C-alpha positions as CSV (number, residue, x, y, z in Angstrom):
1,X,-19.5,-29.9,-53.6
2,X,-15.4,-29.3,-53.5
3,X,-13.1,-31.2,-55.0
4,X,-11.5,-34.6,-53.5
5,X,-7.2,-33.9,-54.5
6,X,-6.7,-37.5,-53.8
7,X,-9.7,-38.5,-56.2
8,X,-8.3,-35.9,-58.9
9,X,-4.8,-37.5,-58.5
10,X,-6.1,-41.0,-58.8
11,X,-8.3,-40.1,-62.1
12,X,-5.2,-38.3,-63.3
13,X,-3.1,-41.6,-62.6
14,X,-5.4,-43.5,-64.3
15,X,-5.9,-41.3,-67.6
16,X,-2.2,-41.0,-68.0
17,X,-1.6,-44.9,-68.0
18,X,-4.6,-44.9,-70.4
19,X,-2.9,-42.4,-72.7
20,X,0.5,-44.3,-72.7
21,X,-1.0,-47.6,-73.3
22,X,-2.9,-46.0,-76.2
23,X,0.7,-44.5,-77.4
24,X,2.3,-47.9,-76.9
25,X,-0.3,-49.8,-79.1
26,X,-0.3,-47.3,-81.7
27,X,3.5,-47.3,-82.1
28,X,4.1,-51.0,-81.8
29,X,1.2,-51.8,-84.4
30,X,2.5,-48.9,-87.0
31,X,6.1,-50.6,-86.5
32,X,4.5,-53.8,-87.7
33,X,1.9,-52.9,-89.9
34,X,3.1,-55.0,-93.0
35,X,1.8,-58.1,-91.3
36,X,-1.6,-56.5,-90.3
37,X,-3.1,-59.0,-93.1
38,X,-1.5,-62.1,-91.2
39,X,-3.6,-60.9,-87.8
40,X,-6.8,-59.2,-89.1
41,X,-8.7,-62.2,-89.3
42,X,-8.3,-63.3,-85.4
43,X,-8.2,-59.5,-84.7
44,X,-11.6,-59.1,-85.8
45,X,-12.8,-62.2,-83.6
46,X,-11.4,-60.5,-81.1
47,X,-13.1,-57.1,-81.7
48,X,-16.1,-58.1,-82.4
49,X,-16.3,-60.7,-79.0
50,X,-15.3,-57.7,-77.0
51,X,-18.4,-55.9,-78.9
52,X,-21.1,-58.8,-78.4
53,X,-20.0,-59.0,-74.8
54,X,-20.6,-55.5,-74.3
55,X,-23.7,-55.1,-76.0
56,X,-26.5,-56.7,-73.6
57,X,-25.3,-54.2,-70.8
58,X,-26.1,-51.3,-73.1
59,X,-29.5,-52.8,-74.7
60,X,-30.4,-53.3,-70.9
61,X,-29.4,-49.5,-69.8
62,X,-31.4,-48.5,-73.3
63,X,-34.3,-50.3,-71.5
64,X,-34.3,-48.4,-68.2
65,X,-33.7,-45.1,-68.8
66,X,-37.1,-44.2,-66.9
67,X,-35.7,-46.4,-64.0
68,X,-32.4,-44.4,-64.2
69,X,-34.0,-41.0,-64.2
70,X,-36.0,-41.8,-61.1
71,X,-33.0,-43.4,-59.3
72,X,-31.1,-40.2,-60.0
73,X,-34.0,-37.8,-58.9
74,X,-34.1,-39.7,-55.7
75,X,-30.4,-38.6,-54.9
76,X,-30.7,-35.4,-56.4
77,X,-34.5,-34.2,-56.2
78,X,-34.1,-30.8,-58.0
79,X,-32.5,-32.2,-61.1
80,X,-34.7,-32.0,-64.3
81,X,-36.1,-35.3,-65.6
82,X,-36.0,-34.1,-69.2
83,X,-32.6,-33.2,-68.9
84,X,-31.5,-36.3,-67.4
85,X,-33.3,-38.3,-69.8
86,X,-31.3,-36.3,-72.7
87,X,-28.1,-36.9,-71.1
88,X,-28.6,-40.6,-70.6
89,X,-29.5,-40.9,-74.3
90,X,-26.5,-39.1,-75.3
91,X,-24.4,-41.1,-72.9
92,X,-26.1,-44.6,-74.4
93,X,-25.2,-43.3,-78.0
94,X,-21.6,-42.2,-77.2
95,X,-21.1,-45.6,-75.7
96,X,-22.6,-47.3,-78.8
97,X,-20.3,-45.4,-80.8
98,X,-17.6,-46.4,-78.9
99,X,-18.2,-50.3,-78.9
100,X,-18.3,-50.1,-82.6
101,X,-15.0,-48.2,-82.9
102,X,-13.6,-50.7,-80.2
103,X,-13.8,-53.4,-83.0
104,X,-11.4,-51.8,-84.8
105,X,-9.0,-50.8,-81.8
106,X,-9.2,-54.6,-80.0
107,X,-8.1,-55.6,-84.1
108,X,-5.1,-53.1,-83.5
109,X,-4.4,-54.2,-80.2
110,X,-4.6,-58.0,-81.1
111,X,-1.9,-57.4,-83.7
112,X,0.1,-55.2,-81.8
113,X,0.2,-58.1,-79.1
114,X,0.5,-61.0,-81.4
115,X,3.5,-59.7,-83.2
116,X,5.3,-58.7,-79.7
117,X,4.8,-62.3,-78.7
118,X,5.7,-63.9,-82.2
119,X,9.3,-62.3,-81.6
120,X,9.4,-63.5,-77.8
121,X,7.5,-66.6,-77.6
122,X,5.5,-67.8,-80.8
123,X,2.1,-69.5,-80.6
124,X,1.0,-67.6,-77.8
125,X,-2.7,-67.6,-79.0
126,X,-2.9,-70.9,-80.0
127,X,-6.8,-70.9,-80.1
128,X,-7.2,-67.4,-82.4
129,X,-4.2,-68.9,-84.5
130,X,-5.7,-72.2,-84.9
131,X,-2.4,-73.8,-84.1
132,X,-4.1,-76.9,-82.8
133,X,-2.1,-76.7,-79.8
134,X,-3.9,-75.0,-77.4
135,X,-3.5,-76.4,-73.8
136,X,-7.1,-76.8,-72.7
137,X,-5.7,-78.3,-69.1
138,X,-4.1,-75.2,-68.6
139,X,-6.8,-72.8,-69.6
140,X,-9.1,-74.5,-67.4
141,X,-6.6,-74.7,-64.4
142,X,-6.2,-70.6,-65.0
143,X,-10.1,-70.2,-65.0
144,X,-10.1,-72.1,-61.8
145,X,-7.4,-70.0,-60.4
146,X,-9.3,-67.1,-61.1
147,X,-12.6,-67.9,-59.7
148,X,-10.7,-69.1,-56.8
149,X,-8.9,-65.9,-56.5
150,X,-12.0,-63.5,-57.2
151,X,-13.7,-64.9,-54.3
152,X,-11.1,-65.2,-51.9
153,X,-10.3,-61.9,-52.6
154,X,-14.0,-60.4,-51.9
155,X,-14.3,-62.4,-48.8
156,X,-10.8,-60.8,-47.5
157,X,-11.9,-57.4,-48.5
158,X,-15.3,-57.9,-46.7
159,X,-13.6,-59.2,-43.4
160,X,-11.1,-56.1,-43.4
161,X,-13.3,-53.6,-44.5
162,X,-12.3,-52.6,-48.0
163,X,-15.3,-51.6,-49.9
164,X,-15.8,-50.0,-53.5
165,X,-15.0,-46.8,-54.2
166,X,-17.9,-44.1,-54.2
167,X,-17.5,-43.7,-58.0
168,X,-18.3,-47.3,-58.3
169,X,-21.0,-47.7,-55.6
170,X,-22.8,-44.9,-57.6
171,X,-22.2,-46.5,-61.1
172,X,-23.2,-49.8,-59.4
173,X,-26.4,-48.2,-58.2
174,X,-27.5,-46.9,-61.5
175,X,-27.0,-50.5,-63.0
176,X,-29.3,-51.8,-60.4
177,X,-31.9,-49.3,-61.2
178,X,-35.5,-50.6,-61.3
179,X,-36.1,-53.1,-58.6
180,X,-38.6,-55.1,-60.9
181,X,-35.4,-56.1,-62.8
182,X,-34.5,-59.5,-61.7
183,X,-31.1,-60.5,-60.4
184,X,-31.3,-63.4,-62.6
185,X,-30.9,-60.9,-65.8
186,X,-29.0,-58.2,-64.2
187,X,-25.5,-60.5,-62.8
188,X,-25.4,-62.5,-66.3
189,X,-25.3,-59.2,-68.4
190,X,-22.8,-57.5,-65.6
191,X,-20.9,-60.9,-66.2
192,X,-20.6,-60.4,-69.8
193,X,-19.5,-56.7,-69.6
194,X,-16.8,-57.6,-67.0
195,X,-15.7,-60.4,-69.2
196,X,-15.1,-57.8,-72.0
197,X,-13.1,-55.7,-69.8
198,X,-10.7,-58.7,-68.8
199,X,-10.3,-59.6,-72.6
200,X,-9.3,-55.9,-73.3
201,X,-7.0,-55.7,-70.3
202,X,-4.9,-58.6,-70.8
203,X,-4.7,-58.2,-74.5
204,X,-3.2,-54.5,-73.5
205,X,-1.3,-55.3,-70.6
206,X,-0.4,-59.0,-70.7
207,X,-0.2,-59.1,-74.9
208,X,1.1,-55.6,-75.7
209,X,2.9,-54.2,-72.6
210,X,4.4,-57.7,-71.3
211,X,5.3,-58.8,-74.7
212,X,7.2,-55.6,-75.4
213,X,8.7,-55.7,-72.3
214,X,10.0,-58.9,-72.4
215,X,11.7,-57.8,-75.6
216,X,12.9,-54.9,-73.8
217,X,15.0,-56.5,-71.3
218,X,15.9,-59.8,-72.9
219,X,13.3,-62.3,-73.6
220,X,15.1,-65.3,-72.6
221,X,16.7,-64.2,-69.4
222,X,14.9,-64.7,-66.1
223,X,15.9,-61.5,-64.6
224,X,14.2,-59.6,-68.1
225,X,11.4,-61.9,-67.9
226,X,10.9,-61.0,-64.2
227,X,11.7,-57.3,-64.5
228,X,9.0,-57.3,-67.4
229,X,6.2,-59.1,-65.0
230,X,7.0,-56.7,-62.4
231,X,6.7,-53.7,-64.5
232,X,3.5,-55.0,-66.1
233,X,2.0,-55.7,-63.1
234,X,2.7,-52.5,-61.2
235,X,1.2,-50.5,-64.1
236,X,-1.9,-52.5,-64.2
237,X,-2.3,-52.4,-60.5
238,X,-2.0,-48.5,-60.7
239,X,-4.8,-48.3,-63.3
240,X,-7.2,-49.8,-60.8
241,X,-6.2,-47.1,-58.0
242,X,-9.8,-45.4,-58.1
243,X,-11.5,-48.9,-57.7
244,X,-11.9,-49.2,-53.9
245,X,-11.6,-46.9,-51.0
246,X,-8.5,-49.0,-49.8
247,X,-5.9,-48.1,-53.1
248,X,-3.1,-49.4,-51.4
249,X,-4.8,-52.8,-50.4
250,X,-6.4,-53.2,-54.3
251,X,-3.1,-52.2,-55.8
252,X,-1.2,-55.1,-53.7
253,X,-4.0,-57.4,-54.5
254,X,-3.9,-56.5,-58.6
255,X,-0.1,-56.5,-58.6
256,X,0.1,-60.2,-57.0
257,X,-2.7,-61.4,-59.3
258,X,-0.6,-59.6,-62.2
259,X,2.2,-61.6,-61.8
260,X,0.4,-64.8,-62.0
261,X,-1.5,-63.9,-65.2
262,X,2.1,-63.1,-66.6
263,X,3.3,-66.5,-65.8
264,X,0.5,-68.0,-67.2
265,X,1.1,-65.9,-70.4
266,X,4.7,-67.0,-70.8
267,X,4.1,-70.3,-69.5
268,X,1.2,-71.5,-71.6
269,X,-0.7,-68.9,-73.6
270,X,-2.2,-65.5,-73.6
271,X,-5.8,-67.1,-73.5
272,X,-5.0,-68.8,-70.3
273,X,-4.5,-65.3,-68.9
274,X,-7.4,-64.2,-70.4
275,X,-9.5,-67.1,-69.0
276,X,-8.2,-66.5,-65.3
277,X,-8.9,-62.7,-65.7
278,X,-12.6,-63.3,-66.8
279,X,-13.3,-65.6,-64.1
280,X,-11.8,-63.6,-61.4
281,X,-14.2,-60.7,-62.6
282,X,-17.2,-63.1,-62.4
283,X,-16.5,-64.6,-59.1
284,X,-15.6,-61.0,-57.6
285,X,-19.1,-59.6,-59.2
286,X,-21.0,-62.8,-57.7
287,X,-19.2,-62.4,-54.3
288,X,-19.1,-58.7,-54.4
289,X,-22.8,-58.6,-54.5
290,X,-23.5,-61.2,-51.9
291,X,-20.8,-59.1,-49.4
292,X,-21.5,-55.6,-50.5
């Protein structure tokens, strides 16, 4: 099968963004390593939350190995079932190991994010930091925004013919392997997994990157904050290029949503941005299942 240059470029862009964000988190966390003892308790809560949200999907896949093998064989009849089964188990072990290490990683990410915001606008993690000032109306309002935005986005994408990329379609097909499994089981498990994605991305982009860029461009000036929000949203949008067969449309949608999430984080708290993103993903999952 010939390589698709566009697909390879998209993969390269997302890989490069991931590496850059990894380096940024490590550097910023290292610069403030002396204050890690202040943030580690909240950080371990974040890490375990991310791990537990991912765990059901991994257990689900473990119970569906044979169904996944059968699904792959339908698409590739010449595939060796024993080899497929071994590869799937290896992948599951690697995935579980990454999840365990993710607990430590998101402790570091939270530490880096908390320290950046402490220097920009303290108290941006009121729920995790137990400040007693969590703006619940704002968090719930942001969650409602995410639900509406996710549903509307999928309706619009369906009307204009924007579909998930081939890569995502193949992944979703494996996730649905085994028709005997009720959607009432699959959908909640998938919702938990994409909530973990929202948590990780908000800590990384709105937490670390947006917080750091505000410091870089001037944390109080409107122009500096606006530039930080625009750059953060552009980077976050670029990381989603491989998600659909219409990357420009998808990136435009993600960019606009990123601006809203930056505003939620700046105006209220990071938890509001996390709630909005999580609800966006859940609504997109539900609507996407109905449309696609």
